[in-house]
N, C-alpha and C positions, 0 to 999 in steps of 0.2 A: 419160705423157700425151705425145703426140704431138709435135712439134718439128715447126711450119706452116714457119717461117723455113727450116731442113733444105730438108723436101721441095720449096722453093717457089725455094730461090736463082740457081738457074741459069735458070730460065723464060724465054726470049725472049719474054713478052706482057708480062711489068713493065713499068707506066707509071710516069711521075715525076710530081707535081705540087708546087705551090708555096706555102706557109703560104698558106691565107687561100681559094686553091682549092676548088670548091663539086665533089664528086663524084658525089654522088646527091643528086635533090633531094627532099622531099614531094611525093607524086602520081606520080614518074615510074614508067612501066611499062618493065621491064626482066628481064629472065632468068637476072641473073649474080650472085656473092659474089664477095667481095674479101678478098684473105690481103695482111696489111700486112707488109712487108719491114724497110723503114725510116720510120723517122718516127710520127708520132701523130695519127692520127682522131678529131676529136670528131663522136658524133654529138648532133646537137640535133632536139629535139619542140616547139613554143612556145614558139620563144625562151629554151630551157632545153638543157645540156647536158646529155644523159642520162648519157654515157659515154666516155669517153677510151678509144680501142682503138690497144693496142700491137705492137710489133714481134712477131709470131709471132701477135697476132689473126685478128680475121675481122668481118665483118661484110656487112650486106645479104642474109643467109643464106634470109630471110624469103622471097625473089623464087623461090627456088629450090623452096620445099615448098610454097607458093601461092598465086603465080604473079599476087598483087592490086600493085596501085602503093605505093608506095615512104610509108612510114607514119613514116618521119624521113629526118631530112637528114644529109650526112658531109661535114662540112668540113677541110684540110689544119689541123692546130694548126701542124704545121710541116713542111718540104721533107718530101718520102714518099715513098715507091718500092711499088705497091700491084700486087698478080696480079689480072685479073678471072678467074673460073674460072663456066663458061656450063653450061648442064642436062647438056650429054653430058659433059663433063669432070668435073661434080662427080659422075655417074652412074660414069666410071672410076673415081673415086679412091675412092669407096666399095666398088666391089669389088675395086679392088685391094689395098687397105688399110684392111681392117674396122675399124681405129682411129679411120679419118677423120668414121665414121657416130657411133658415140659422141662423138668429141669435136664435134663438131655440135651432138649433144643436151645434151650438159653445158652445154657455152656456151648455147643455148638456156634451158636451166633454170637457171643461173645469174643471163639477165638477166628471166628470170619471175620468180624470188623476188624480187629488188631490185625489180622492179616492184610486186609484191607487196606488202612490206615500206613502199617509199614510200608507197604508197597508205591503208599503216592510221593 
C-alpha cells in the first residue's frame, strides 16, 4: 500500500486548518483532491458523518474524476495539515507512481462498498 504521508510530507503547498474549519462544502465546484498529513477530517452529507479521514488518507478525489460539484462537505475534526492535489499534479502522480492510481481506485471501491452496505 502506498504511504501518502511519506510521499507528501515535505510538500510546500500543505495548508493548516483548525478544528471546526470547513475545507469544502456540498455544491462547491473545484478540481482538486486533498491528502491528509496530520489530524482528522470529517466527511459530512445530510448532517451525517460518513467517514473520518485520518493521516495518509485522501478526500475530494471525485472532483478530479468527473468535475461535478462536491457531494459532501469536509470539516476539520481536529487541527490538521492537508495537501491539495490539482488535475495536473494528479496526472503526474499517476504517471510517476503507478501505485498511486491503484490506491485511489481502492479508496473509491472501499467507499462505494460502505455506501452500498449502509443502504441495505
